[in-house]
VOGU-3710 file (C-alpha; in Angstrom, 3 decimals, decimal comma):
1> mseavptevr> 7,500/1,458/54,128  4,943/3,548/52,315  2,962/4,564/55,406  4,375/6,871/58,049  5,094/5,265/61,398  6,018/6,844/64,732  9,721/7,433/65,239  10,019/4,994/68,140  8,231/2,269/66,209  10,534/2,810/63,233
11> rermltllte> 13,607/2,579/65,453  12,389/-0,629/67,087  11,742/-2,175/63,681  15,140/-0,970/62,523  16,739/-2,674/65,510  14,834/-5,873/64,752  16,061/-5,798/61,173  19,653/-5,223/62,297  19,402/-8,092/64,759  18,085/-10,420/62,072
21> qefarvaela> 20,506/-9,387/59,319  23,436/-8,610/61,659  24,417/-5,667/59,419  22,636/-3,163/57,189  23,781/-0,150/55,180  22,310/3,304/55,718  21,006/3,427/52,131  19,333/0,045/52,543  17,585/1,131/55,754  16,446/4,344/54,114
31> evfgvstvtv> 14,843/2,391/51,267  13,188/-0,196/53,524  11,695/2,359/55,896  10,900/5,018/53,291  12,856/7,806/54,982  15,934/9,855/54,124  19,480/8,761/54,861  19,727/11,749/57,227  16,795/10,375/59,225  18,350/6,906/59,292
41> rgdldvleeq> 21,657/8,288/60,587  19,767/10,156/63,302  17,928/6,967/64,290  21,181/5,015/64,395  22,821/7,720/66,498  20,046/7,408/69,077  20,182/3,614/69,071  23,964/3,737/69,456  23,646/6,106/72,423  21,292/3,556/73,972
51> grvrrvrgga> 23,919/0,869/73,445  21,675/-1,123/71,127  23,589/-0,820/67,850  27,185/-0,295/66,809  27,923/2,098/63,965  30,333/0,830/61,335  31,473/2,306/58,039  28,465/2,734/55,749  25,911/1,276/58,147  25,332/-0,358/61,517
61> maavptpsae> 25,016/-3,684/63,260  23,318/-4,864/66,439  25,583/-4,143/69,400  25,239/-7,595/70,918  23,570/-10,597/69,322  20,261/-11,029/71,107  20,029/-14,407/72,800  16,795/-16,216/72,028  14,965/-19,273/73,235  13,641/-19,730/69,714
71> psfelslgta> 14,899/-23,031/68,265  16,001/-23,163/64,659  13,679/-24,576/62,010  16,003/-27,549/61,564  15,994/-28,371/65,282  12,216/-28,019/65,527  11,695/-30,216/62,470  12,790/-33,305/64,370  10,693/-32,525/67,461  7,409/-34,471/67,666
81> avekaliakt> 7,864/-35,367/63,995  5,435/-38,309/64,005  2,762/-36,286/65,775  3,244/-33,349/63,409  2,906/-35,671/60,403  -0,438/-36,989/61,708  -1,642/-33,448/62,428  -0,630/-32,467/58,905  -2,584/-35,340/57,338  -5,697/-34,273/59,238
91> aarlvtsges> -5,213/-30,643/58,213  -4,620/-31,477/54,548  -7,956/-33,329/54,376  -9,733/-30,015/54,952  -8,675/-28,649/51,561  -10,615/-29,188/48,351  -9,702/-28,414/44,751  -10,070/-24,810/43,692  -9,396/-23,358/47,166  -6,978/-20,623/48,138
101> vlmgagttta> -4,842/-21,342/51,200  -2,643/-19,254/53,468  0,189/-20,981/55,303  2,392/-19,494/57,989  6,054/-20,364/58,395  7,018/-23,218/60,717  7,720/-26,919/60,863  4,138/-28,113/61,382  2,875/-26,077/58,440  5,769/-27,444/56,370
111> hvarelvart> 4,401/-30,902/57,180  0,942/-29,730/56,047  2,458/-28,540/52,770  4,002/-31,976/52,252  0,658/-33,677/52,839  -1,125/-31,334/50,435  1,397/-32,226/47,741  0,764/-35,931/48,411  -2,928/-35,458/47,624  -2,480/-35,832/43,877
121> elteitvftn> -6,202/-35,383/43,219  -6,034/-31,753/44,364  -5,922/-29,222/41,535  -6,179/-25,452/41,098  -4,959/-24,760/44,633  -3,455/-21,331/45,269  -1,151/-21,135/48,285  0,220/-17,942/49,811  3,032/-18,418/52,325  5,704/-16,429/54,129
131> glrtalelep> 7,725/-19,587/54,799  10,557/-20,375/52,389  10,724/-23,986/53,503  6,956/-24,274/53,152  7,186/-22,945/49,599  9,894/-25,477/48,743  7,748/-28,301/50,129  4,957/-27,170/47,792  7,145/-26,904/44,699  6,630/-30,543/43,532
141> alprfsvivt> 2,899/-29,806/43,163  3,475/-27,222/40,438  1,576/-26,638/38,159  -1,376/-28,244/40,009  -0,751/-25,633/42,691  0,083/-21,971/42,334  2,539/-20,964/45,052  2,955/-17,295/45,957  5,603/-16,160/48,444  4,703/-13,001/50,326
151> ggslrraqhs> 8,076/-11,280/50,182  9,488/-9,211/53,015  12,520/-9,320/55,300  14,078/-12,729/55,875  14,305/-14,206/59,371  17,047/-16,777/59,692  15,647/-18,914/62,535  12,417/-19,953/60,785  13,323/-19,080/57,176  10,308/-16,762/57,262
161> lvdplggkil> 9,530/-13,501/55,500  8,230/-10,752/57,777  7,724/-6,986/57,964  8,923/-4,537/56,780  7,069/-5,222/53,522  6,148/-8,814/54,433  2,442/-8,204/54,860  1,694/-6,036/51,832  0,381/-8,828/49,618  -1,930/-10,069/52,387
171> egirastvfl> -3,834/-6,797/52,442  -5,340/-7,465/49,009  -6,467/-11,102/49,274  -9,135/-13,215/50,951  -8,200/-16,901/51,239  -10,488/-19,853/51,958  -8,339/-21,300/54,750  -5,277/-20,368/56,787  -3,061/-22,929/58,515  -0,907/-21,520/61,300
181> gcggvhpeag> 1,552/-23,068/63,698  2,280/-21,469/67,053  4,352/-21,650/70,216  1,519/-21,952/72,704  -2,223/-22,570/73,087  -3,565/-21,463/76,461  -7,122/-21,066/77,821  -6,511/-17,479/78,980  -3,518/-16,277/76,951  -4,854/-17,688/73,689
191> itnvnlpdae> -2,537/-18,408/70,766  1,022/-17,148/71,213  4,323/-17,260/69,340  8,011/-17,310/70,235  8,904/-14,141/68,306  7,115/-10,894/67,466  7,810/-10,554/63,707  6,271/-13,934/62,847  3,369/-13,291/65,250  2,552/-10,077/63,379
201> mkqrmlraat> 2,516/-11,941/60,055  0,224/-14,598/61,503  -2,155/-11,885/62,677  -2,268/-10,507/59,133  -2,956/-13,986/57,753  -5,824/-14,523/60,181  -7,453/-11,314/58,949  -7,078/-12,468/55,334  -8,775/-15,882/55,688  -12,331/-17,141/56,062
211> rrvvvadsak> -11,521/-20,403/57,928  -8,762/-20,169/60,525  -6,980/-23,375/61,567  -4,176/-23,718/64,114  -1,972/-26,813/63,912  -0,048/-27,477/67,138  1,540/-30,575/68,626  0,428/-31,506/72,140  3,533/-30,003/73,784  2,290/-26,548/72,755
221> lgaiemapic> -0,970/-26,892/74,688  -0,869/-24,990/77,968  2,248/-23,064/76,941  2,437/-19,261/76,798  5,054/-17,591/74,618  6,132/-13,961/74,431  4,245/-12,756/71,355  0,416/-12,837/71,265  -1,199/-13,954/68,019  -4,904/-13,993/68,870
231> alseidllit> -7,572/-15,036/71,334  -9,054/-18,524/71,177  -12,271/-16,996/69,853  -10,446/-15,844/66,721  -9,704/-19,344/65,430  -12,178/-21,888/64,084  -10,315/-25,134/64,680  -7,323/-26,505/66,566  -5,736/-29,716/65,312  -3,436/-31,421/67,814
241> gesadpdlla> -2,080/-34,857/68,740  -3,365/-37,825/70,725  -1,002/-37,206/73,641  -2,648/-33,881/74,495  -3,719/-33,561/78,146  -7,451/-34,513/78,295  -8,135/-32,097/81,166  -6,594/-29,208/79,245  -8,527/-30,175/76,126  -11,716/-30,063/78,185
251> vlrdrgleir> -10,905/-26,571/79,433  -10,141/-25,355/75,917  -13,407/-26,805/74,642  -15,244/-25,095/77,499  -13,806/-21,825/76,132  -15,628/-22,576/72,867  -12,644/-23,900/70,895  -13,330/-26,665/68,394  -10,581/-29,308/68,605  -9,780/-32,212/66,322
261> ias> -7,385/-34,948/67,475  -5,132/-36,307/64,724  -4,712/-40,067/64,614
//
């Protein structure tokens, strides 16, 4: 990391990285976080004293795998698949040739990528994504599309690229549209996500786009997940499915949220 961060923040991010990768060498951590190996060893000593990591020869690993309610990408892919496909078709119709698009990681955005590829009339589309599966879905559209992967640290569950280093490329662009999936859409809690690293990347993407679109199947409406992404006022459009609760849709619209039902 090029910018200095507080010690506690660095240690928390170090722990997140160790949890995701299961093991990391001292030299690797020093390079990722832009600090000396002496500093890394000191951080690991503190984390080990707290019982959060276990030191091993040359590096460290998370002391205990952190249980998570986050489903894998593969498991989520089969959930509400028909509804997600309809949402994706509606979302893909928003894009016109020559646009630049940001796409977050996730199964619904992977469906959107597939639908964009199917629109063979689209040309000169530039897509930035932190989702490896999303990028692979877009690959058949080359060279009509330019596909740019953000880089960063790989998360296994969603095949997503996150901080450290995941958001650097987003700081220098301004895209026409961003498509984001999420874990929950709630009148008070806003847009939330299952995990913090992906939520942080989605926040960066929102700041880098002019039109901000959330794609969420109806089961996500009314749900609140651990990691906040943004308030309802920070998105321009929600696309969801026909089975969404009409009363909840009415409440969300009363909060000023524009909603489009995919059919």
